[in-house]
Structures are given as C-alpha cells and as structure tokens.
C-alpha positions as CSV (number, residue, x, y, z in Angstrom):
1,M,-40.5,-52.7,17.1
2,K,-37.7,-52.2,14.6
3,L,-39.2,-48.9,13.5
4,I,-39.0,-47.6,17.1
5,S,-35.4,-48.8,17.4
6,A,-34.5,-47.0,14.2
7,K,-36.1,-43.8,15.5
8,Q,-34.3,-44.1,18.7
9,S,-31.0,-44.7,16.9
10,T,-31.6,-41.6,14.8
11,N,-32.4,-39.5,17.8
12,T,-29.4,-40.8,19.6
13,G,-27.2,-39.9,16.6
14,C,-28.7,-36.4,16.5
15,S,-28.2,-35.9,20.2
16,S,-24.6,-37.0,20.0
17,T,-24.0,-34.6,17.1
18,I,-25.6,-31.8,19.1
19,I,-23.5,-32.6,22.2
20,L,-20.3,-32.7,20.2
21,S,-21.1,-29.4,18.6
22,Q,-21.9,-27.8,22.0
23,E,-18.6,-29.2,23.4
24,K,-16.7,-27.6,20.5
25,S,-18.5,-24.3,21.1
26,I,-17.7,-24.5,24.8
27,Q,-14.1,-25.2,24.1
28,K,-13.9,-22.2,21.8
29,L,-15.6,-20.0,24.4
30,N,-13.1,-21.1,27.0
31,E,-10.3,-20.2,24.7
32,V,-11.8,-16.8,24.1
33,V,-12.2,-16.3,27.9
34,K,-8.6,-17.3,28.5
35,S,-7.4,-14.9,25.9
36,L,-9.5,-12.0,27.3
37,R,-8.2,-12.7,30.8
38,E,-4.7,-12.5,29.5
39,Q,-5.4,-9.2,27.7
40,L,-7.1,-7.8,30.8
41,Q,-4.0,-8.7,32.9
42,Q,-1.8,-7.0,30.3
43,C,-3.9,-3.9,30.5
44,R,-3.8,-3.9,34.3
45,S,-0.1,-4.2,34.2
46,I,0.3,-1.4,31.7
47,N,-2.1,0.8,33.7
48,E,-0.2,0.1,36.9
49,K,3.1,1.0,35.2
50,T,1.6,4.2,33.7
51,L,0.1,5.2,37.1
52,N,3.4,4.6,38.9
53,A,5.3,6.6,36.3
54,T,2.8,9.5,36.5
55,L,2.9,9.5,40.3
56,S,6.7,9.5,40.2
57,S,6.7,12.4,37.8
58,L,4.2,14.3,39.8
59,A,6.2,13.7,43.0
60,Q,9.3,15.0,41.3
61,S,7.4,18.1,40.1
62,V,6.2,18.8,43.7
63,I,9.7,18.4,45.0
64,E,11.0,20.8,42.4
65,L,8.3,23.4,43.2
66,E,9.1,23.1,46.9
67,R,12.8,23.7,46.2
68,Q,11.9,26.8,44.1
69,Q,9.8,28.1,46.9
70,I,12.6,27.6,49.4
71,V,15.0,29.4,47.1
72,E,12.6,32.3,46.6
73,D,12.0,32.7,50.4
C-alpha cells in the first residue's frame, strides 16, 4: 500500500507542477493580450486622427476649388 501512496504522491506533485506552469503561461498570455489591446487602441486612435486630418484637408481643398470656380465665372 505504501508503494501506491508514494506513486500517488509523485503524480500529485507532477500535476501540481504542471498546473503551476500552466497558470504562469496563462498569466503571460493575458499580459500579452492586454498589451496587444492597448496597442490596437493606440493604432485606432492614430488612424482616427489621421482620417480626420485628411478629411479636413480635403474639405479645405474642395472649398478652395469652389472659390476659384466662383471667381473664374
């Protein structure tokens, strides 16, 4: 019976080690996911600012072209 108990103890120890290792891996993955989400949000913010600036510039160009057409008419 003691041999079985020793085996069970060894298996339990291995299982605990594996679980701890998996928990550490999950924690690292969660940190990576958090970082990637933050980077994605930054990219979205930059893209939105760039789009708004481009649209504003385009609108100004259209207004200027319309003014030139009015002057030419």
